[in-house]
N, C-alpha and C positions, 0 to 999 in steps of 0.2 A: 306305514307301520315300520318298515325297515329303516327309512330315513329318520324317523323320530327316535328309534332305538339307537342309531349312531349318534344323534345329536344330544340326547338327554340320558343315555344309558348310564354314564358315569356319575350323573348328578342325582337322579332319583330312581334309577332303574327303568326310566321311560314309562312310568305307570300313568297312562292317560285314560285309563278305563276303570271305572268303579268295580266292574265284575272281576278284573284281575286283582285289584287291591283287596277286595273282600275275600277272594280265594286265598290270597296270601295271609290274611287275618285268620281265616278258618283253619289254615294249615299251620298256624302259630309261627309264621315267618316274620311278621311285623306285629308291633303292639297296637292297641286300640287307638291311642292318641295319634300316632303316625298315620294310621288308616283313615281316621276322621279328617285329618289335615289334607291328605291326598284327595279324598273324595270331594271335600269342599273346594279345593283348587281345581279339580277336574270339572265340576259343575259350573264354577265361575268362569273357567276358560271356555266351556261350551256356550254359556250364555253370552259372553262377550263376542265370541266368534259368530254366533247366530245374528246378533245385532249388527255386526260389521257386514255380514252377508246381505242382510236386508237393506242396509244403507247403500251398499255398493251396486246392487242389481237394480235395473230400472223399474221392474214391475214385480209386485208381490207374487204374482202367479209364477214368475220365473224362479223366485226363491223357493217356492213350494216344491219344486222338483227335487230339492235336497232333503225333503222331509221323509222319514221312514213311514211306510204305509203297509197295512195288511193287504195281501193280494186279493183279487176278485175270487169269490167262492170260498175263501178261507175264513173260518170263524176265529174268535179270540183264543179259544183253547188250542186249536191247531197252530196258531201263530206263536203262542207261548211255547208249545212243544218244539217247534222248529228253532226258536231262539235258544232254548235249553240245549238242543242238539248242537247247533252251530257254535255256541259259546263254550260248551263242554269240549268240543274238539279243539278249539283255538287255545283255551287255557291249559288243557292237558298237554298240548304241544309246547306251550311256554314252559311248563314245569319240566317236561322231558328234555327240552333243548338246554335249559339252564342247568339241569343236573349234569348233562353231558359236558357242558362248557366248563363247569367247575372241575371236572376230571381231566378234560382235554382243552386247555385254554385257547388252542388255535382254531376251535370250531367257529364258523361264521353264524353265531346264534341268531342275530337279528334277521338274516335272510330266511332262515327256517321258519321263524315266527311270522314273517311277512307272507310267506307262501302258504302257511296254514290259514292265515286270515283270508287270503285271496280265495282259497279253496272253499272256505266256509261261506264267503259271499256268493260264489257261483252256485252253491247248493241252496242257500236260503233266500236269495234275493226275490225270487218270484212268489214266494209264499208269505214271508213276513218283512221283506225289505232288508233282512240280514243286518239288523241293528247292532247287536252284540255289545253295544256300549251305551249304558243308561245315560251317561252325560251328554252324548251326541244326540240322543233321542229324547232329551228332557221335556221338550214341549209336548209331543204326542203322548209321552208317558203320563203326563198329568191328566190326560183324558181317558186312555184305555188301560194303562198299567202294563201293557204287553212288553214294552221295551225296558222295563225294570224287573218285572217278575221273571221273565225268561232268561235274560243274560245273567242276573245275579244268581239264580238257581243253578244254571249250567256252570258258571264260574266256580261257585263254592263246591259243587259236586266234583268237578274236575280236580281242583286243588286238593281236596281231602282224599279223594280216591288215589291220586298219584302219590301223595306224600305218605299215606299210611298203608297202602296196599301194593304199589308198583315200584316205588323208589328202592334203591339199593339199601338205604338205611331204614326201610319200613320194618315195623315189628309190632307184635301185639301189645308190648309194653308202651310203645309210643302212642298207639291208638287209645289205650286205657288212660294214659296220662292226659291226652287231649280231652277226652270225654269227662274226666274228673277235674279239669282245669289245673293240672299240675305242671311243673316246669319240665318241658320236653327236653331242654338242653341237658338237664341232670340225668334224664333217662338215657339219652344218646351217649353221654360221657361214661355212664356206668356200663352200657352195652359195649362201647369201644374198649373199656378197660378189661372186661371179661374176655372179649375177642383177642386182645393182645396177650392176656395171660394164657389163653388157650393155645395161641400160636407158639408162645415160649415153651409151654409144656410139651407140645407136639414136637418141636425142634429138639428138645432135650431127650425125649423118648427115641427119636430117630438117631441121635448121636450115640445113645447107649446101645441101641441095636447094632449100629455100625461098629462100635468098639468090640461088642461080643463076637460079631462076625469076623473081625480081624484076629481076635484072640483064638478063635477056633481054627 
């Protein structure tokens, strides 16, 4: 994940995961057309990579090692829940790290995202295989649905919760604008204008109070 971020971050944001792309769409950070193009490219890349893997390895049983599977004694509902949890933690970390990177450009954002992904794999591997990427698990997903339902749900929940509840720019107006399909950029601009006006007013009041104090 860290290497992909460094390689493709400046091109597409290194979006190689439909869960991440759909979370950005839910948070109104990308438009629908761009999201569909990204998801199509991700699934095509996963399909081609899977074909290359099966051609490169000598036995199909060896290639099966790389397929996500639900752990023994774990039912589909539990696996979906684990995928939701793991993907939520990873995507929430992506939003948090990217927000901090925008404010402090020197932050090594790709490393933080890679570590968050690694932690999620350690947590969920024995239960659901820690797919977290519907494109990577495209084959098994056609049979069980676990690796699409879980990651997509977790990713969208993480993106929406961070953007509208935890981010510095979060506000009730932004949430209402999202739910009513209004332009969030206009709401943010209006909020920043009010904030700037409030700051100017506060500075003017402080200056008046300082002048009064000097006069006395």
